[in-house]
Backbone as JSON Lines, residues from 0, in Angstrom:
{"i":0,"aa":"X","n":[15.23,2.21,-14.14],"ca":[14.19,1.0,-14.59],"c":[13.14,2.39,-14.83]}
{"i":1,"aa":"X","n":[12.53,2.35,-15.43],"ca":[11.5,3.28,-14.99],"c":[10.05,2.31,-15.89]}
{"i":2,"aa":"X","n":[9.17,1.88,-14.73],"ca":[7.4,1.28,-14.76],"c":[6.45,2.31,-15.82]}
{"i":3,"aa":"X","n":[5.04,2.43,-15.34],"ca":[4.5,3.07,-16.16],"c":[3.33,3.34,-14.32]}
{"i":4,"aa":"X","n":[3.92,2.99,-13.54],"ca":[3.95,4.21,-11.92],"c":[4.04,5.51,-11.82]}
{"i":5,"aa":"X","n":[3.73,5.63,-10.89],"ca":[4.08,7.55,-10.38],"c":[5.26,7.25,-10.21]}
{"i":6,"aa":"X","n":[5.81,8.02,-10.66],"ca":[7.6,8.78,-10.51],"c":[7.58,8.97,-9.25]}
{"i":7,"aa":"X","n":[8.04,8.51,-7.93],"ca":[8.39,8.77,-6.66],"c":[10.01,8.97,-6.56]}
{"i":8,"aa":"X","n":[10.22,9.76,-6.9],"ca":[12.13,10.88,-7.04],"c":[12.95,9.52,-6.7]}
{"i":9,"aa":"X","n":[13.12,8.61,-6.47],"ca":[14.37,7.45,-7.53],"c":[13.76,6.23,-7.55]}
{"i":10,"aa":"X","n":[14.96,5.18,-8.19],"ca":[14.74,3.81,-7.55],"c":[14.22,3.54,-6.38]}
{"i":11,"aa":"X","n":[15.1,3.78,-5.02],"ca":[14.22,3.69,-3.8],"c":[13.48,3.58,-2.95]}
{"i":12,"aa":"X","n":[12.49,2.81,-2.52],"ca":[11.4,3.65,-1.93],"c":[11.2,2.3,-0.79]}
{"i":13,"aa":"X","n":[10.37,3.67,-0.14],"ca":[10.25,2.93,1.55],"c":[8.65,2.72,1.54]}
{"i":14,"aa":"X","n":[8.28,1.57,2.57],"ca":[6.96,1.42,2.88],"c":[6.75,1.3,4.17]}
{"i":15,"aa":"X","n":[5.7,2.16,4.82],"ca":[4.94,1.47,6.08],"c":[3.37,1.53,6.18]}
{"i":16,"aa":"X","n":[3.06,0.94,6.49],"ca":[1.51,0.61,6.39],"c":[1.11,-0.14,7.65]}
{"i":17,"aa":"X","n":[-0.24,0.49,7.91],"ca":[-1.59,-0.87,9.31],"c":[-2.95,-1.47,8.47]}
{"i":18,"aa":"X","n":[-2.99,-2.29,8.55],"ca":[-3.47,-3.07,8.19],"c":[-5.14,-3.99,9.2]}
{"i":19,"aa":"X","n":[-6.16,-4.36,9.3],"ca":[-6.89,-4.19,9.62],"c":[-8.44,-5.3,9.36]}
{"i":20,"aa":"X","n":[-7.92,-6.81,9.74],"ca":[-9.12,-7.73,8.67],"c":[-10.26,-8.54,10.5]}
{"i":21,"aa":"X","n":[-10.58,-9.26,9.53],"ca":[-11.12,-10.24,10.96],"c":[-11.63,-11.07,9.81]}
{"i":22,"aa":"X","n":[-12.19,-12.38,10.33],"ca":[-12.63,-13.88,9.1],"c":[-14.71,-14.07,10.12]}
{"i":23,"aa":"X","n":[-15.52,-13.42,9.16],"ca":[-16.23,-14.0,9.49],"c":[-17.7,-15.23,9.46]}
{"i":24,"aa":"X","n":[-17.75,-15.46,10.45],"ca":[-19.11,-16.47,10.17],"c":[-18.49,-17.8,9.17]}
{"i":25,"aa":"X","n":[-18.86,-17.04,8.0],"ca":[-19.19,-17.82,7.51],"c":[-18.09,-18.1,6.07]}
{"i":26,"aa":"X","n":[-17.07,-17.44,6.43],"ca":[-15.51,-18.1,6.4],"c":[-15.11,-16.38,5.24]}
{"i":27,"aa":"X","n":[-16.01,-15.64,4.78],"ca":[-15.62,-14.57,4.06],"c":[-14.4,-13.31,5.45]}
{"i":28,"aa":"X","n":[-13.74,-13.56,4.97],"ca":[-12.74,-12.59,5.35],"c":[-12.29,-10.82,4.58]}
{"i":29,"aa":"X","n":[-12.51,-10.59,5.48],"ca":[-12.35,-8.77,5.94],"c":[-11.84,-8.44,5.31]}
{"i":30,"aa":"X","n":[-10.84,-6.72,5.19],"ca":[-9.61,-6.33,5.6],"c":[-9.19,-4.78,4.97]}
{"i":31,"aa":"X","n":[-8.54,-3.85,5.76],"ca":[-8.78,-2.58,5.29],"c":[-6.83,-2.41,5.79]}
{"i":32,"aa":"X","n":[-6.76,-1.62,4.84],"ca":[-5.59,-1.4,4.91],"c":[-4.63,0.31,4.79]}
{"i":33,"aa":"X","n":[-4.11,0.59,5.31],"ca":[-3.63,2.07,4.27],"c":[-2.63,1.65,4.54]}
{"i":34,"aa":"X","n":[-1.61,2.05,3.38],"ca":[0.48,2.81,3.94],"c":[0.87,3.62,3.03]}
{"i":35,"aa":"X","n":[0.94,3.67,3.1],"ca":[2.65,5.62,2.11],"c":[3.49,4.81,1.81]}
{"i":36,"aa":"X","n":[4.11,5.25,0.52],"ca":[5.04,5.31,-0.14],"c":[6.06,6.58,-0.15]}
{"i":37,"aa":"X","n":[7.23,6.27,0.01],"ca":[7.68,6.96,-0.15],"c":[9.67,7.36,-0.44]}
{"i":38,"aa":"X","n":[11.02,7.93,-0.99],"ca":[11.74,7.51,-0.8],"c":[12.83,7.87,0.92]}
{"i":39,"aa":"X","n":[11.76,8.82,1.14],"ca":[12.47,8.73,2.42],"c":[13.27,10.02,2.74]}
{"i":40,"aa":"X","n":[12.97,10.82,1.18],"ca":[13.68,12.33,1.43],"c":[14.65,11.94,0.89]}
{"i":41,"aa":"X","n":[15.72,11.22,0.69],"ca":[17.16,11.08,-0.28],"c":[17.03,11.06,-1.23]}
{"i":42,"aa":"X","n":[16.09,11.8,-1.71],"ca":[16.18,11.95,-2.97],"c":[15.58,13.58,-2.92]}
{"i":43,"aa":"X","n":[15.76,14.76,-3.74],"ca":[15.82,16.13,-3.66],"c":[13.27,16.04,-4.18]}
{"i":44,"aa":"X","n":[13.05,14.89,-5.07],"ca":[11.79,14.92,-5.44],"c":[11.5,14.37,-4.61]}
{"i":45,"aa":"X","n":[10.24,14.12,-3.77],"ca":[9.99,13.03,-2.8],"c":[8.07,13.34,-2.23]}
{"i":46,"aa":"X","n":[7.63,12.85,-3.84],"ca":[5.99,13.5,-3.26],"c":[5.26,12.44,-2.67]}
{"i":47,"aa":"X","n":[6.11,11.1,-2.63],"ca":[4.19,10.26,-2.24],"c":[3.23,9.57,-2.19]}
{"i":48,"aa":"X","n":[3.21,8.87,-1.99],"ca":[1.94,7.98,-2.0],"c":[0.74,7.13,-1.05]}
{"i":49,"aa":"X","n":[-0.47,7.83,-1.55],"ca":[-1.24,7.11,-0.5],"c":[-2.23,5.89,-0.54]}
{"i":50,"aa":"X","n":[-2.33,4.73,-0.71],"ca":[-2.97,4.26,-0.65],"c":[-3.77,3.3,0.65]}
{"i":51,"aa":"X","n":[-5.31,3.6,-0.37],"ca":[-6.55,2.81,1.51],"c":[-6.74,1.63,0.48]}
{"i":52,"aa":"X","n":[-7.17,0.39,0.94],"ca":[-7.21,-0.45,0.32],"c":[-8.44,-1.28,1.41]}
{"i":53,"aa":"X","n":[-10.06,-1.84,0.39],"ca":[-11.48,-2.18,1.38],"c":[-10.81,-4.26,0.54]}
{"i":54,"aa":"X","n":[-10.51,-4.95,0.93],"ca":[-10.14,-5.97,0.66],"c":[-11.45,-6.99,1.13]}
{"i":55,"aa":"X","n":[-12.38,-7.83,0.32],"ca":[-12.67,-9.07,0.3],"c":[-12.72,-10.46,-0.36]}
{"i":56,"aa":"X","n":[-12.45,-11.71,0.59],"ca":[-11.7,-13.03,-0.04],"c":[-13.13,-13.88,0.56]}
{"i":57,"aa":"X","n":[-13.11,-14.21,-0.7],"ca":[-14.36,-15.43,-0.76],"c":[-13.86,-16.66,-1.09]}
{"i":58,"aa":"X","n":[-13.67,-17.36,0.18],"ca":[-13.19,-18.21,0.04],"c":[-14.03,-20.09,-0.72]}
{"i":59,"aa":"X","n":[-13.73,-20.37,-1.24],"ca":[-14.22,-21.29,-2.32],"c":[-13.27,-23.14,-2.63]}
């Protein structure tokens, strides 16, 4: 199955990451996360992908 995203070398992928966040007194939520995705070296081609995300959630 091939989608529009990057080819990470095979159909099996692993993801690891960390995230930190907090809720402000006014209810706004802020977060920062980092994750790494790859096939863990189980295929010959293993380019991997890193993602950093900054999040803001506004309750309504």
